[in-house]
N, C-alpha and C positions, 0 to 999 in steps of 0.2 A: 675780702682779700685775706690770704693766709701767707704769712712769711714762714717759709720752711726751707732751710738749707738742704740740698738733695743732689745726688748724682747717681748715674746708672753705670753699673759694671757689666760690660759686654765682652764679646769675643768674636773672632772671625768664624768660628764653628764650634760645635759641641766638642768637649774633651780638652779644651785649652786651659782649664783650671779656674773658670770664673766663679764656680761655687766656693772653691777653697779660698780664692782671693776675696770675694765678697764677704764670706763668713769671717775670715780672718780680719778683714778691715773693720767689720762690726765689733768684733771682740777687742781689737786694739783701741778703737775709739771709746768703747765703753770703759775700758780700763783707765783711760785718761780722764774719766769722769763725765763724759758726754752721755746724754740720754739718747740712745740710738734706736731708731725704728727700722726693722728689716722688712723688705718686701720682695716678692718674686714675680717676675713677668710671666704670664701664662698660667696654665691650670695646675702645674706640678705641686703635689702635696709634700714631697719629701724634703726638698731644700728648705722650706720655711721652718721645718722642725729644727734644723741646725741654726737657722737665724734666731729662733727663740732661745736656744741655749746661749748664743753669743750676746743677746741683748737683754734677756730677762723679760721680754714682752712677747705676746703672741705673734707668730709669723703671719704675714698677710700676702694675699695674691692680688695682682692687678692684671685683669684679663679683659681687654676690650671686646674680644669675641664673645665671651660668656656674659658679660655685664653691659656692654655698650661703651662707646667712646665717651659719652657725656658723664659717666660715673667714675672715670679714672682719677681725675683730680679730687673730687669729693671723697672717694674711698681712701686715697692717699692721705688727705688731710685728716680724715677720721682715724685711720690706723696710726698715724704719727702724732696724734694729739698729745701734747705735753713733752714731746721729744725735741731735742735740739738739732738733730740731723737725721735724714732718711737715706738709707743705702738700698738701692733697688737692683737686684740681680736680674740680668737679662735671661733670655731663653734662646737656645740654639745659637746660630750665627746672628750677627747684628741685624741683618736685613731679611732673615728668614721668617716669612709669615705663613698664613694659612695656605695649605697646598691645593685646596680645591675651592671652587666657587660655592656660594651659599647665600643666606640672607645677609651676610656681611659684605657681599659684593664679590668682585673678581680681582681686586687688587692683590697681587701676590705678596705685597708687603704688609697687608692688614694683619694686625696681631703680633707683628714683629717687635723686637726690642727697640728698633729705631722708631717705629710707629708710636710705641708707648712713650719713649723719651720726648718725642715731639708734642704729644698730648700733655705732658707734664712740664714742658719747658725745662728739661733737666740736661745738664752736660753729660757727655758720655766718655767713660774711660775704657779703652780697649785693652783687654788682656790677651797678649800674644804668646803662644807657645813657641819659645825660641830654642827649644832643645836641639833641633836639627837645622836651625836657620843661621844664615850669615848676613852678608850685605843686602840680600834680597828682602830682608825684613822691611827695608825702607819702601820698596815698591808695594809691598802688601799694605802697609800703613797708609801710604799716599793714595792707593786705590780706594781704601775704605773712607778716608777723609774726604775724597772728592766724589764719591758715588752718588750721594743725595744731599743737596744743599740744605735740606730741612734738618739734617742731623748735625749737631755740634759735637764733633770729635775733639775733645779738649785735652786728652792725655793718653799716654800708653803706659802699661805695666808689663814689663818683660818677664815671662815666667819660665822656669826650668832652665835658667842660665847656667852654663857649665863651669865658667872660671872668670877670673878678673880680665884676662885677655879677651875672652868671648864677649863679656859685657862691654868692654871698650870698643870692640869692633861694631857691635850692635848700636851703641850710642853714637859712634862716629857716622855710621850710615844714616841714621835718622836725622842727625844734625845737618847733614848735607842736603836735605830736601829744600826746595825753594820756599816752602811754607812749613817749617818744622813743627811737629807735634811734640809737646814736652814729654819727656820720659819721667814718670812720677814714681817709678819703682823698678827694681831688678831683683827678682827672687831666684835664689839658687835651687838646684835640684835637692830635694830632701825626701828620698823614698821612704824614710821612716815616718813621715807625717802624711798619712793617708787615711781615707775613710773607705771601708770595705763596700763592695758592690755585689749585687746578685741580679736575678732575672728582670727586675723592673727598675734598676738603677741603684742608687746608694741604699744601704741598709738604714731604715729610719732611725733617727736619734732616740725615739721612744723605746726602741728595742734594745738599746745599748747605752743607757743613760750615763753611767759612770765613764765608759769608754768614750762616748760622744763628748762629754765635758772635757776630758783630757785632750781629745783631738782638737776641739775648738780652741782651747787655751794654747795649744802648740801652734795652731794656725795664727792666732793673735800675736804670739811672740814673733813668728816668722815675718808677718806683714809689718809689724812695728819696727823690726830690725832692717827691713829691706825696702820700705816705701817711705816717701816723704809725706808723713801724715799732715803736717802743717799745710802743705800745698794742696792736698786732697780736701781738707776742710775748707780752705780758702776757695777752692773751685766750687764746692758745694754751696758756699755762701754767695757765690756769684749768680746763682739761679734767681730769676725774678720772682716776685710774689705770685702766688697762685690766685687767679681771679675766680675764686669759688668759695663756697661755704662747705664745711665738713659734712659728709654724709651722716645722716641721723636715722637710726632704725625706726623710731616712732614716726618721724616725718615721712619716711618711705612708705610705711604702712598706710598712713593717712592719704597719701597720694594715690594709693591703689584701692581705696575703699569702695569705689564704684565697681571694680572688678570682682571684689569679694562677694558683694551682693548678699544673697541669702546663705552665707557660709554656714551659719549655725544650724539652720533648718536642713541644709543639704547634708551636713554631718550626721544629723539624726536620721535622715531618710536613708542614708547609705548603710546604716547599721541594721541590716535586715537579716533574716534567716532564723532557723529554729535553734533552740538552745542546745549546746553541746559542751558539757563540762568534762574536762580532762585532768582536773587536779590543779588547783591554784597554788601560787606561791604565797604563803601566809605571812612571811616576815620580810622586812625591808632588806634590800641589798646594801652594799657598801656605797652609799650615795655621797657625792661631793657636789658642792655648789660650783657653778660654772667658773666663777672668778677664782676659785681655789684650785682648780684642776691643774695638774702639773706640779705645783708646789707641794702637793701632798702625795706625790709619787704615782699618781694615776694619769698617764699621758693619753692624749687623744685629740680629736678635732674640736678643741674647746679653747676659749680665751676668756677675757673679761666680759661680763654681761653688758648689755646695752645700758646707756645712761638711764633709761627709763625702767631698768630692771633692778634698781637698788632695793636694799632690805626694807625701806619704807613702803614699798609697794608689794609687800609679801601677800597682801590680801587685795582682791579686786572686787569691788561691788559687794563687800561683806562676805565674799566666798573665797576660800583658799584657792590659789592658782592650781590648775591642773598640772600634774607632774609629767614631763616628757623625759623618758629615759634615753640617754644618748650613749651608744656603744663606744667604748674607748679601750685603753689598754694596748699592749703590743700588737694584737691581731687586727685592731681597727684604728689606724692612725690617720686615715684620710678624711679630711673635712675642712670646711671654711668657717672661720671664727664668726663671720657675720650671720651665719645660720642661727647660732645660739643667741646672738644679740637680737635678731629679729623675733625669735620665739619669745624671748623675755619681754620685749616691747609689746608683743601681741597678747601678753597676759599669762604666759606659761612659766612654770618653774622647771629649768633644765637641770637634770641630775645625771652625772656620768656614772657608768658602771663598766666592769670588765667581764665580758661574756666567758672568757677563758678561766677566770679564777673566782669571781663572785658567784655564789650559789643562788642568790635571790635578786630579783629586780628591786630598784628603789621603792620605798614605801609609797603607796598610793599611785603607782604608775598608771597613767591614763592614755599614754601614747608611746610609741617606740620608733626611734631613728637608728638605723644601722648603716653607717657609711662604708667607705672603702678601706682597703688595707691588705693584709696578707693572711687570711684565714688558712690558706694552703700550707703556710709554714707552721701554723699553730693548730693544725687539724687534730692532732692527738690530744692537746689540752682541751680544745673545744668539745671534742667527742667525749672525753672523760668527765666533763662537767655536766652530767645528766640532769641534776636539779635545775640548772639554768636553761638547758634545752627544753625541759618540760614547762618551765615558767613562760618562756617565749611562745611555745606552741599553745599554751593555755590562753595567754593574753590575746594572741591572734584569733583563736577560735571563739573567744568571747566577744569579738567585734571591735577591739581597740584599734585605733588608727596606727598603721605600721607603714613606714617608708624605708625601703632598703635599696642601697645602691651598690652594685658590683660585688664587693666582698659580702655585703649584707644579703644579696641575692643568693650567694653560695651558702651562707649560714642558714638560710631559711629552707634550703633544699633538703631532700632525704639524706643524701650522702655527699661527701666531698672526698674524692680519691678513695672511695670505699669505706670511709669512716662515717658513723652516724652523725647527722646534724639535727636541726630542729624538726624537719619533716612538715613544715607549714606548706611547702609547695611540692607537688608530685613530680619531682625532678631530681636528677643526679648530676653532680658537677665533678669535673676532673681537670687536672693540669694538661696543657698542650704545649708543644714547642713554638707555636705560632703567636707572634705578638700582634694584638689588635690595639691600634693607637690612632687617635685623631678626633677632630671636632665632628659633631653631628648636628644637623638641623632636624628637628623632630616635631611632629604635631600630635597633640593628645588625641588618642583614638576614641576616648570615652570620658565621661565624668569620673573623677577619682577623688581620693581624699585631699589632694592638693590642686588638681587641675580641673578644668572644664573642657568638654569636648571641643576640639578646634583650637585650643591654646597652642601657640607656637613657641618652641623653646630652642635655645642653643645649649648644647651639652658636650661632654667630653667622654671618650671611652679609652680605657687603658688597662689591659689585662692579658694574661696568657692562660686563660681557662675557657672551658666550654660548659654549657648547661643544657641538658636534654629536656627543655621546657617547651611544651606545645601551647602556644598562646591562644590560638583560635580566636574566638569572639571576645576573649578577655584581654587582648593585647593592650598594653599601656600606651605604646607609641607607634605612629606610622612614619616611616622614613621615606626619603625621596626614592622613587621607583616602586613604591608600594609595599616594601618589606615591613613586617611588624616586629616589635621588640618589647620584651618585658610582659608583665601581667598586672592588670588593675582589676580587682574584684572586691566589691564592697569597700571596706576601709583599708584594704591592703594594696600597696603599690610597690612592686619590686622590679628592678631593671638593671642592666649593665650601665646605663647612662648616669654620669655624674652631672649634677646641676649646681649652679651657684645661685643661691636664693637671693642675693643682693640684686641680681638681675630680674628676679621674679618675686618681689616681696609679698605678693598676694598668697604665695604658697604657705608662708608662715602664718598668715592670718587664718587661712582655711584650715591648716593643720591644728592650730590652737583651738579654733572653734569646734572642730571635730572631737578633740580631746575633751573639751568641756561638755559636749553633748554626750560622749560616752560615759563620762563620770556621772552625769545627771540621769542617764537613761537606765533601763532595767539591765541587770547583769546577765551574763551567760549567753549573749547573742553571738553567733558565729558568722564569719565572713567567707569561710572556705568549706568545701564539702567535708563531712565527718571522716570519710574514707581517706582524705588527704592527710589528716592528722594521724589517723590510726596506722597508715602505711609508712609513716615517716620515722625519723631517727629518734624521736622522743616518745617512747611507748607509753 
């Protein structure tokens, strides 16, 4: 059993202000001296970055679609370890779930904020955009309160209230309900307290660190002045104990040991091909330990290492841990903290680097992870950093394990919007006006550095780009209907699909084993045709 005060901040629809209210509440509670843990429902990477600014802890995602229902409470307890309260920001409207059927079933509420709140036994506070609302706000709240008896709607925060008279009208209407829902706050319109947006939502906090800190502080002031913090804390404390144990990366790996099987041997076997040297990076990049990332000014998809990744385990079996280089910085801000924790527990040393500004990979790099982000915004900086592009191309050509998701796929291409990238893949990428967004059910089309043929995964796709990549027989994933996606060749896996490794911990064990095998094996093995590298953006 885990005692953890908690509440969910939800809204009737997107755009009501739940990110601002949730982040401001985290900041206000932290300023009071509470240790606050911030969480985001669903797969979104951007909002947790602002949660981290508000709390001083890594932002965490809770997604029953990507990780499964059974992991929600354990992941919450793990992420909130040592905290006095957890604030969970919802996704879209309160009851909006997965739009299409899949391995998660056909329940349209699956993966919704209400679904997550029920799994966590957490009370829900509804943020209502009252800017253009009058007495009808009571009908809206009554409808949400009675829509699903499994959802405990315990309070309302009125947002964008225009005046004292407007607030009084709204409160009177809500008080007239047969079963009134308490009003826990009324926030006035403050157009000067805003976070800028662009083509995929809010601008990530990592791209505007000083401005993000000022914005979060202002949101904290606004919520503290407008909401009943004592009532919100009391509501969070009314949540029952969680009947679970905290998720543990080492235990998760142990539970998947039978699925990993001959991971080390498979890692060696996949490092095949003739040698192709294209110039190594000889000196270490600006490496940072996972637990220090962010505090040292290098932001990205990292957090504190898993409990089994402490300095006392810097050596495993008398051999130094293989170094996994994890792309970070403003161009690569998408990732889940649990990935680094799993890799650490699997015996790897995770070191972050910034592909836009570091000229060398971390010393001893034996594997490379490049997650999502906005390389299209930083294409000029990435293209100008030729030493790093060469280093990445060389590492891939030598046969090191490489996994790239979405933005990482673009970075490995020949060009991005006409600017040279790493040239690991014979492909060109460009921005498009079309938004591709949604969950994906996929099956591994072949053995890869992290998957075995036939592995089934739940993934997420989120971008406005296209890549001219012909997958052919090297496709990484098979989608429903027979479409192929991504490329898996040797120890290289690149795809638009975002994965949450907490839902597939065997991926971390396989990747760490492949990195160990690469470090122990002969140098200079390639995993992609020589022409692919020669034709690319890293000459």
